[in-house]
N, C-alpha and C positions, 0 to 999 in steps of 0.2 A: 099670672105675671111671672116671667122667667126670673130665676134668682139663683145665683151661684156664689153669693157673697158669704164671707166667713161669719162666725158667730159673734165677732167683735164689732160688726157693722151696726151703726145706729142711723136709722132712717128718719130724716126730717122732711116733712111734706108741707110746702107753702102753697098759697093760692096765687093765681095769675096776677092779682092786684095787691099782693102783700107788700107792706112797706119794706120788709127785710126779705131778701131772696137767697143769693148764693154766697156773697162775700161776707162771711160771718166773722165777727171780731170780738164777741163777748157772749158769755153764757152763765146762767145761775138758775138754781132750782127753788121752787116753792112746792114741796111735796111732789105730786105726780106731774107738776106743771113746769115746763122749761121756758125761761125767758131768754131771748136771743137778741143781739144787736148786730147791725151791719154798719160798715163804715161809709155807706153811700146814702143813708137815709137820715131823716130827722124824727126818729121814733124807734119803737121796740115792737117785737112780736112775742106773743105768748102761744106756746104749743102744748097740746094735751097729750098725755100718754095714751096710745092706742094699742090694739092687739098687734103683735109682731108679724112680719111677713117672712115666710120660708124659714131659713136658718138664722135669720137676724134675731138678735136678742131683744132689741128695743126699737120702738117706732113712735114718733111724735107727729102730730098733725092738728087739723082743725085750727089753723092759725088765726089769731085775732090781732089786729093792729092797735097800738097805743101811740098816737102821734104826740110828740112832746109839746106841741103848741096847745094841746088840750089840757096839759098838766101844769105848765109853767109859763110865765112871761119870759120869753126867750130873749137873749141878747141880740140875736139876728132875726131874720124874717122866717116865717113858718116853712117856706119852701127851700131854705138854705140848709145843706146837709150839716149834721152835727159831728160827723166823723167819730162816732162813739167807739171807744177802744177798750174800755174796762168796765166791768160790772161786778157787783157783790150784793148779796142779801144779808142784812143784819138788822136785828131789833125792829122788825116789821117794816123795813124800808128796802127798796131796791135803789142802790147807789149806782150812778153812772158818771163817767168822765169822758170828755172829748180829748182829742189829741193835743189841743191848745196850740198847734203849730201852723206855720205858713205852708202854702202850697205853691208849686211852680208848674206852669204849663209844660206839656211834653211835646216833642216833635212828632209830626204825623207824616206817614209815607206819601200822602197825596198832596202835600204842601211843598212849595218851593223852598230852596235853601234860605232865601231872605225871610220868608214867612216863618220858617222854623226857628231861625235865629231870634226873631222877635218873640216867638212863643217861649223860648227858653229863657228869655230875659224878663218875662213877666211873672212877678211874685205877688200873691194876694192872700188875704185872710178872710175866711168865712167866719162871721162873728159867733155862730153857734158852736164852733170848734172849741171856744173858750168857755166850756160848760162843765161845771162840777155840781151835781145835784143829788138830792135824795127824794125818792118818790114813795109815798105811803102805799102799802099793799093792804087791800081790804077785801074781805070775802063778800060776794054779792048774794042775792036771794037764791041763786042756783047753786051756791056753795063753791063758786069759782073765784080764784084770786084775781083781783083787778088792780090796776094802778089808778089812783084818784088824786085830784087836786087837793081835796081836804077830806080826811076820814071822819067818821062819826065820833071817834074818841078825841078829836082835836088835832091829830097829826096832820101836817101840811107839807105839800111839795115845796121844797126850798132849793135855791141855787146860790152858789158863792157870789158875794157882792161883786158887781162889775157890769160892764157893758160890752158892746160889740167889738171894741178895740182892746180892752184889757179887763182883768179882774184883780182881786187882791193877790192872787198867786203870781201872776205875770209881773205885777208891779213890784212884788217882793224880790223877784228874780232879775229884774232889769239891770241892777248893778252888781249882781252876784259875780264873783271872780271866776267861777267855773262855768256857769250857765248863761250869764248875761250876754256874752258875745255871740251865743248861738240862738238867741231869741229872734234874730233877724234872718236866720237861715232856714229854708224849708226843711220839713222833717225828713223827706226822702233824700236830702243832701247831707245827712248826719247833723241836721239841725235839731232844734228842740221838738220832742215828740213823745207825749205820754201815751203808753199803750197798756199799762197794767194798773189795777186798783185792788187793794186789800183793805178791809175795814176791821178795826178792833175798838168798839165803843166810839169815842170822839176822835180817836187816832186813825189817820189814814196814811197808807203807803201808796205812792204813785211811782210806777215803774217806767223808766225812760228807755225807749227804743234808741233814742239819740239825744244828746251826743254821747258817743263812747270816746273817752279821753285816754289815749295811750293804752287802750285795751281794757280800761276800767269802765264798767257800766254803773248806773246809779239808780238808787231809790231816793225819793224825797219823802220825808216824814213831816206831816203837818197835823194840826188838831183844829177841829171846827166845832161851832155850836150855833144854835138857832138864836138869832136876835131879830125880833120883829118879823119881817117877811123875807129875811135873807139868812144865808149861812155866813158866818164871819170866821176868819182865822183867829185863833186864841193861842196863848202861850202853851207850850208843851209841858212846862214845869215852872217852878217858882223863879227860874233864872230869867224868864221873859222871852226865851227863844221861840220864834215863830216857825223855824225851819231847822231840820237836821238833814244832813246828807250822808248817805251810806253808799260807798263805792264798793262794787262787787267784782270779783274776778270770775268772769264767765267766758274766758278764753276769747275775748274780743267780740262776743255777741252782745246784742242789745236785748232789753226786756220786751217780750211780746205779751205776757200776761202774768198775773200774780194770783195766788190762791192760798189762804190759810187752811190747813187741815190740822185741827187741834192746835197745839202750840207751834207746829212747824210751818214754815213758809215754803211753798213750791213756786219756782220761777221758770216760766216758759221763756226760752231765749232763742233768738235767731239773728240773721244778718240785720245790721242797722239800716243799710241802704237797699236799693233795688238789686239784690244779688241772690243767686241760687247758692245756698250753702247750708251748713249744719243747722238743725233745729233740735234743741235738747231741753230736758227738764232738769233743773238743779234743785237741791233741797238745802234750806237753811234750818238746821235743827234748833228747836227751842227758840225760835225767833221772837215769839210774843213776849216771854218774860225777859229776854235780853233787851228788847226794845224799851220795855217799861223801866228797866233798871239803868239804862244808859243816860248819861248827861252830856256826852261829848257832842260838839256841834258838827264835827266831821269824823266819820269812822270808815275804816277799811276792813272789809270782811272777805278774807281769802279762804276761810275754812268751810267752804261749801262742798257738798257731795253731789255727784252727777247720778241721777236716778235712771234715766232712759234717753236714748236717741230716737227721734221720730223720723219717719220717711218723708221725703219731699220730692217734688218734680222740678222741671226747669220752667219757671214762670207759673207753676201750678202747685196746688196742694200745700200751701203754706199754713202750718198750724198757728192759729191766732188766739184760741180761747181754750182754757182748761178749768175744770171745776170738779169737785167730788160728786160722785153719784150718791143720791140719798140712800141710806142703809137699806130701806125696804126694797129698793131696786137692785142693790148691789149683791144681795144674797149673802150678806155677812162677810164678804170679801172686799176690802177697800179698793175702789176703782175710780178712775178718772173718766170723764167725758172730754174728748178733744174734738174741737171743730176747726174748720179750715177756711181760709180765704182762697179765692181763685181755684175752686175745685176743678180737677181735670175730669176727663170722660169717665175714668174709673170711679169717681165719686159722685156721679150724677145718674139720675134715672128720669129721662125726659127733661122738660124745661124748668120744673118747679120743685124737684126733689133732689136733695143732696144727702151725702153720708158723712157722718163723723165716725170716730173710733171709740171703743171702750177698752181701757188699758188697766191692768193691775198695777198697784203700787204698794210699797211697804207701809 
């Protein structure tokens, strides 16, 4: 197999019928196993670490599908995409979140002006996009981590209380002065669009690709707990607050992914709408203890540091997922795995293999 790729290339091999293929939007590790999400499926794939090819340092393959309909009672239908955008592994669960946003049909070159005008006026919601869930990870008889509806120790797959039209989060935001007006605007129009998820116990951070308000991006902080067969929003502290808003100065960019590394929070940021532009990683030092100590309902965080800028193409190679490499794979040097949506020809090898990047970080 010809190979001239650099040593930071990470090969991901999917099957012809894999649920997830090329448009990768989330990533998380369980040991040598990589979980990936795509924004055009209603499920996840698990990839196994394999022997590397050529100069490449890492290779993952032997993909296995985990349809969400096998794990949860979904708000929408089993064949409706969930638009999964954020993932995190914490306390024996794989957490996932959908975009929660509306979508607008796009114009097509083979349609008439009148037809395209109608398409651009059509806004809809796939019910599975309004999904926030935790899925138990359990090791099977072969020693492989699997997602299950109910684990032997009693852990269960749960999703935030709601239905195909709304859930507790969207109802909470409906009258919010900052985000309420954007709930009816499609995500790719600077409307409401969740694309990042970070988990610290019961506390969740949701990163918004949009809206970006006068250059300020936002994180939503909520807390959840299991009640019966569902997740429910619970107060963040004894004040009874169910939501905190953190506005971030990311130079006008929206959040594409979130990742805790120790006490620090790393924020992958890029254009909020369908634009070709900067993609950067910002660092919020000591975010975990600061979040726990904070009692303010709305905060402005301007003291972020920029760690690295990532390459991008025109309509291709948009970085969408970032996570720490497990120490055993990283060789004692802190590294990120970065995965891309809309991979270009330089990030593909045939129809079912794509490449991510391995990057050093402080």
